[in-house]
DONU-768868 format. One record per residue (C-alpha): residue in one letter; x, y, z. Coordinates in pm, whole numbers. Each point is the difference from the previous one (the first is absolute). Layout:
<sites>
  res       X       Y       Z
    a       X       Y       Z
...
</sites>
This chain:
<sites>
  res       X       Y       Z
    x   -5504   14090   -1598
    x     272      33    -264
    x     208    -228    -220
    x     336      68    -166
    x     243    -185    -225
    x     336     -98     151
    x     314      42    -211
    x     125    -353      79
    x    -332    -150    -113
    x    -343     -42     149
    x    -205     247     199
    x     -53     150     343
    x    -332     103     154
    x    -102     200     305
    x    -329       9     184
    x    -133     -60     348
    x     -94    -301     209
    x    -198     -53     317
    x    -343      72     138
    x     -50     319     197
    x     361      94      67
    x     201     -77    -314
    x     360     -25    -119
    x     167      69    -331
    x      22    -320    -203
    x     277     -21    -261
    x      34    -304    -228
    x     279     -74    -249
    x    -118    -213    -295
    x     182    -179    -278
    x     -97      43    -366
    x    -288    -251      24
    x    -143     122     330
    x     167    -234     249
    x      90     155     336
    x     376      45      49
    x     -28     176     335
    x    -246     205     198
    x      19     230     298
    x    -220     216     220
    x      86     342     140
    x    -194     178     272
    x     -83      40     364
    x    -302     -45     224
    x    -209     258    -185
    x    -156      38    -342
    x     274       6    -268
    x     -61       5    -376
    x     257     -67    -273
    x     -63     208    -312
    x     284      -4    -255
    x     363     -93     -56
    x     295      31    -238
    x     325    -184     -66
    x     324     173      98
    x     334     -21    -184
    x     134    -263     244
    x    -289    -234     -76
    x    -180      87     321
    x    -333     177      36
    x    -143     324     138
    x    -361     -36     111
    x    -248     261     117
    x    -317     -14     202
    x    -164     146     307
    x    -127    -110     337
    x     -74      57     365
    x     273    -215     157
    x     275     137     224
    x     160    -333      82
    x     121    -313    -174
    x     164     107    -325
    x    -111     365      27
    x     100     270     247
    x     -10     377      35
    x    -374      44     -54
    x    -122     358     -40
    x    -381     -23     -23
    x    -300    -219     -65
    x     137    -139    -329
    x     359      40    -114
    x     171     -51    -333
    x     257    -283       5
    x     290     -96    -227
    x     176    -337      29
    x     317    -130    -167
    x      32    -375     -67
    x     293    -204    -125
    x     -32    -202    -324
    x     -97    -302     212
    x    -266     190     194
    x     190      75     321
    x    -113     328     155
    x     291     247      12
    x    -166     307     149
    x    -325     194      27
    x     -69     374      17
    x    -306     185     130
    x    -124     336    -133
    x    -294     222      87
    x    -155     233     252
    x    -281      -2     252
    x    -266     -72    -263
    x     -44    -275    -259
    x     282     -53    -254
    x     -54    -269    -264
    x     238    -120    -273
    x    -153     -88    -337
    x     290     -71    -238
    x     379      -1     -28
    x     202      38    -322
    x     374     -14     -74
    x     167     331     -82
    x     344      40    -164
    x     296      20     236
    x    -107    -276     242
    x    -299     196     118
    x    -370     -74      35
    x    -314     212     -25
    x    -290     -76     235
    x    -348     140     -56
    x    -219      10     309
    x    -281     188     168
    x      27     184     329
    x    -232     168     248
    x     293     102     221
    x     125     355      34
    x     297     -88     214
    x     278    -257      27
    x     141     -82    -343
    x    -270     168    -217
    x      75     371     -20
    x    -363     109      29
    x    -360     -99     -74
    x    -253     190    -209
    x    -306    -184     130
    x    -123    -359      -4
    x     227    -231    -205
    x     279     163    -201
    x     224    -153    -264
    x     340     -66     159
    x     300     -70    -226
    x     333    -117     145
    x     336     -47    -171
    x     210    -253     193
    x     346    -146     -37
    x      32    -377      20
    x      78      25     372
    x    -335     165      62
    x     122     357      63
    x    -235     276    -121
    x     172     206    -272
    x    -301     223     -59
    x    -374      -9      50
    x    -300     195    -123
    x    -356      35     140
    x    -267     105    -252
    x    -370      37      72
    x    -299     203     102
    x    -283     -20     249
    x    -137    -332    -131
    x     154    -338     -89
    x     285       3    -253
    x     181    -324     -85
    x     214    -164    -268
    x      49    -362    -102
    x     254      -5    -283
    x     291     198    -138
    x     232      19    -299
    x     362     116      18
    x      83     200    -312
    x     330      20    -187
    x      90     333     166
    x     -59    -143     349
    x    -332     173      53
    x    -303    -187     133
    x    -352     -30    -133
    x    -235    -125     272
    x    -364     -98     -49
    x    -291     -66     232
    x    -313     182     119
    x     -77     329     169
    x    -306     131     180
    x     152     340      81
    x     -48     332    -178
    x     227     207     221
    x     340      -1     165
    x     258    -132    -247
    x    -267    -156    -222
    x    -162     152    -309
    x    -382       8     -27
    x    -175    -305    -140
    x    -332    -104    -149
    x    -156    -222     265
    x      17    -157     342
    x     323    -180     -98
    x     198      43    -321
    x     273    -198    -169
    x     313     190      98
    x     343      22    -164
    x     294     172     173
    x     344      86    -142
    x     302      44     229
    x     354      83    -102
    x     296    -213     110
    x      21     168     341
    x    -372      -2      76
    x    -115     343    -114
    x    -358      12    -131
    x      21      98    -369
    x    -346     -93    -131
    x    -331    -172      68
    x    -311     -96    -196
    x    -348    -129      75
    x    -240    -213    -205
    x    -352    -121      69
    x    -363      89      53
    x    -230      86     288
    x      43    -327     194
    x     304    -201     118
    x     280     -67    -252
    x     355    -124      50
    x     314    -142    -163
    x     175    -321     101
    x     266     -39    -273
    x     193     246    -214
    x     191     -63    -326
    x     228     231    -195
    x     -35     -78    -372
    x     320     -37    -208
    x    -133     236    -268
    x    -122     259     250
    x    -310      30     212
    x    -139    -202     286
    x    -240    -287      68
    x    -172     -35     337
    x    -228    -267     141
    x    -224      23     304
    x    -369      29      77
    x    -284     247     -31
    x    -342      48     155
    x     -70     302    -221
    x    -189      22    -326
    x      45     368     -74
    x     280     252     -36
    x     290    -183    -166
    x    -167    -339      53
    x    -239    -157    -250
    x    -136    -350     -40
    x     -12    -112     362
    x    -212    -314      10
    x     -59     -43     371
    x      80     107     352
    x     374      -1     -71
    x     192     -84    -318
    x     361     -63     -81
    x     125     324    -154
    x     284      37    -252
    x     128     342    -107
    x     242     104    -274
    x     156     348      22
    x     255     175    -218
    x     332     157     103
    x    -189     316     100
    x    -221    -216     225
    x    -315      71    -199
    x    -246    -288     -20
    x       9    -176    -340
    x    -247    -278      77
    x    -149    -186     293
    x    -175    -334      29
    x    -233    -141     265
    x     -10    -379      25
    x    -213    -223     215
    x    -362     -83      65
    x    -291     115     213
    x     164     -76     337
    x     341      96     144
    x     316     -29    -213
    x     341     162      36
    x     360     -46    -115
    x     263    -116     245
    x     306      -8    -230
    x      81      24    -370
    x     293     -83    -229
    x      97     186    -316
    x      17    -226    -307
    x     255      22    -281
    x    -279     125    -227
    x     -78     296     226
    x    -311    -147     161
    x     -66    -128     350
    x     -60    -331     170
    x    -206      82     309
    x     -59    -200     317
    x    -325     121     153
    x    -254    -112     255
    x    -356     -52    -115
    x    -326    -118     149
    x    -199      79    -313
    x    -161    -271    -210
    x     -78     210    -306
    x     140     278    -216
    x     360     -66    -107
    x      39    -304     227
    x     -34    -317    -205
    x     -26    -230     300
    x     -37      35     378
    x      69    -260     267
    x    -181     171     288
    x      82     264     257
    x     312     197     -90
    x     212    -149    -280
    x     341      65    -147
    x     -87     161    -335
    x     288      13    -248
    x     -32     173    -336
    x     204     163    -275
    x     -53     330    -180
    x     171     107    -319
    x     166     340     -34
    x    -330     169     -84
    x    -190    -150     295
    x    -186    -279    -181
    x     -62    -316     205
    x     185    -297    -152
    x     -70    -283     245
    x    -101     -59     359
    x       8    -287     247
    x    -144     -38     351
    x     171    -206     269
    x    -125    -105     339
    x    -281    -187     164
    x    -335      59     167
    x     142     199     293
    x     220     312       3
    x     317      19    -213
    x     203     323      -9
    x     306      77    -218
    x     264     244     125
    x     299     -25    -231
    x     108    -137    -337
    x     324     -46    -190
    x      93    -112    -349
    x     191    -329     -27
    x      15      26    -381
    x    -178     217    -256
    x    -306    -224      27
    x      31    -167     342
    x     -90     172     327
    x       0     -64     374
    x    -280     148     208
    x      27       8     378
    x    -286      52     241
    x    -212    -179     256
    x    -289    -244     -17
    x    -280    -124     221
    x    -120    -249    -263
    x      26    -377       3
    x    -139     -62    -349
    x      19     134    -353
    x     364      60     -97
    x     118     -17     361
    x     172    -316     123
    x     183     -72     326
    x    -186     253     216
    x     112     -18     364
    x    -255     222     176
    x    -128     355      31
    x     204     245    -214
    x     273    -189    -185
    x     263     160    -216
    x     -66    -103    -360
    x     246      28    -289
    x    -122     -85    -350
    x     199     -37    -321
    x    -191      54    -324
    x      82       7    -371
    x      45      13    -276
    x    -334     151     -94
    x     -60     147    -346
    x    -233     287     -84
    x    -358     -58    -104
    x      67     214    -310
    x     152    -304    -170
    x    -316    -205      31
    x    -210     288    -127
    x     209      17    -317
    x    -156    -327    -120
    x    -377       3     -20
    x       8    -369    -103
    x     153    -105     334
    x    -300     -85     224
    x     -65    -199     316
    x    -349    -105     104
    x    -186     -54     222
    x     178     237     236
    x     -54     -44     293
    x      11    -377     -57
    x     -93    -292     226
    x      95    -325    -176
    x     162      80    -334
    x     106     298    -207
    x      31      27    -377
    x     301     184    -138
    x     -44     129    -357
    x     331      83    -168
    x    -168      92    -328
    x     -20    -202    -322
    x     298     184    -149
    x     233    -104     282
    x     220    -280    -132
    x     321    -165     118
    x     115     -85     350
    x    -125     170     312
    x      66     -16     372
    x    -274      30     261
    x      74      58     368
    x    -246      45     284
    x     142     215     282
    x    -138      62     346
    x     -26     346     154
    x     355     -33     136
    x     138     -50    -352
    x      68    -372      58
    x     -62    -240    -283
    x    -285    -247      56
    x     -32    -160    -343
    x     210      -7    -319
    x    -142    -141    -329
    x     179       6    -334
    x    -134     -93    -344
    x    -173     121    -316
    x    -347     160     -13
    x    -269    -233    -132
    x     -27      42    -377
    x    -303     200    -101
    x     -88     182     319
    x     309      68     213
    x    -191     -68     324
    x     127    -176     310
    x    -211    -122     294
    x     171      32     339
    x    -127    -193     302
    x     -13     222     308
    x    -232    -219     206
    x     276     -94     247
    x     126     355      49
    x    -102     190     312
    x    -204     317     -37
    x     250     277     -74
    x     132     238    -262
    x     251    -142    -251
    x     197     113    -303
    x      -6    -182    -333
    x     326      55    -188
    x       3     -88    -371
    x     330      21    -192
    x       8     -18    -379
    x     240     101    -274
    x    -134     356      -9
    x      11      60     375
    x    -123     -88     347
    x    -348      91     122
    x    -158      -3     344
    x    -357       4     118
    x    -154     -34     342
    x    -216    -304      79
    x    -223     -23     306
    x    -112    -339     133
    x    -322      31     200
    x    -274    -246      96
</sites>
């Protein structure tokens, strides 16, 4: 599933719908999440929509893969083919194209490239048809297309094991930096440290391999998002199962993993985040301060996770430019909730797109089985602000019936108190002056459901946040 901004306002998402045999499901949303139009694309087989981009005419190029050779798709080559579809601004299907060979060819992402072109990153097990060759198992397959779907060039890179990529950056000189994971140590691929390493590949503007790098430990490691830093260097987010080699501080089976490298691609620092269970980044966004806001999946209930709803949760957090955790928030319910993509609406407001099986917690309006779920959060402010005032305390925490907020005896003048839910929505707003002599305020939380909240206190000297948990 993916979500993108639309130049005329609002958003567009792509995913899949159906049970068993599925179709692509594309939904156009306005700026507040109302459906403007929706459409399905597919045939009688299993078809999965993966990513999309807006074209210069206001239409859309979408990519995915599937098994269909009828309906909207034709010209099948093998068991699973890569598909590209072009839609008008109003969602009318203009054309589809099929690419692949006799094996399995899967699209992962599509990005706009200067000159009305698009880059598709995919994996392929085919050694015939459109892929030029196969090195063994799944290879990385990169295609440069024009906006009519014609292949301008392609490149297959891999070895005898699985080699895949999930994100790319187009550099100022037209070259590509592609990031993912590699299990190979032969063929086109440099040796690594473990069973699967985080893998970075550089191609020039016509697809020639000009560099590659690996990071990780003895277990499985991979990259999901790549960021080129304005001042030089790179930030990557993904996941790691290692706790050796380049990886330190892993807290469980799998952690979200963030890496910072310099222009020479040497590791400057790395950070593992999560708990004792399974955690991993799906997507991240570079902040104006040089840090990251990360959308991850987590089923941990400890470690860096301040609250868990049950099963897999959306876990959203921010790191500063040195890798310090500033804040985190969990979204979901008691069943499985999985984020796939995220985009920035403003500097402090984000949309996260994924699916949910939950009918409780933060989830409302569930229809059945796996529903697409889009969440807007923000603004959230770093926990560093609350730590700067030792006199700012909240207790008991967790609370059941009331909580006492201590602003400190020296805090005078007007103040503003807001109680926000985990979605960033205001629940309560109280204005006034701290009680003379103690600066304490009692807040009744007896009618609030059990959940995690934010207390926002604004005073002359600044605004402070702290997390409040209501539990009974």
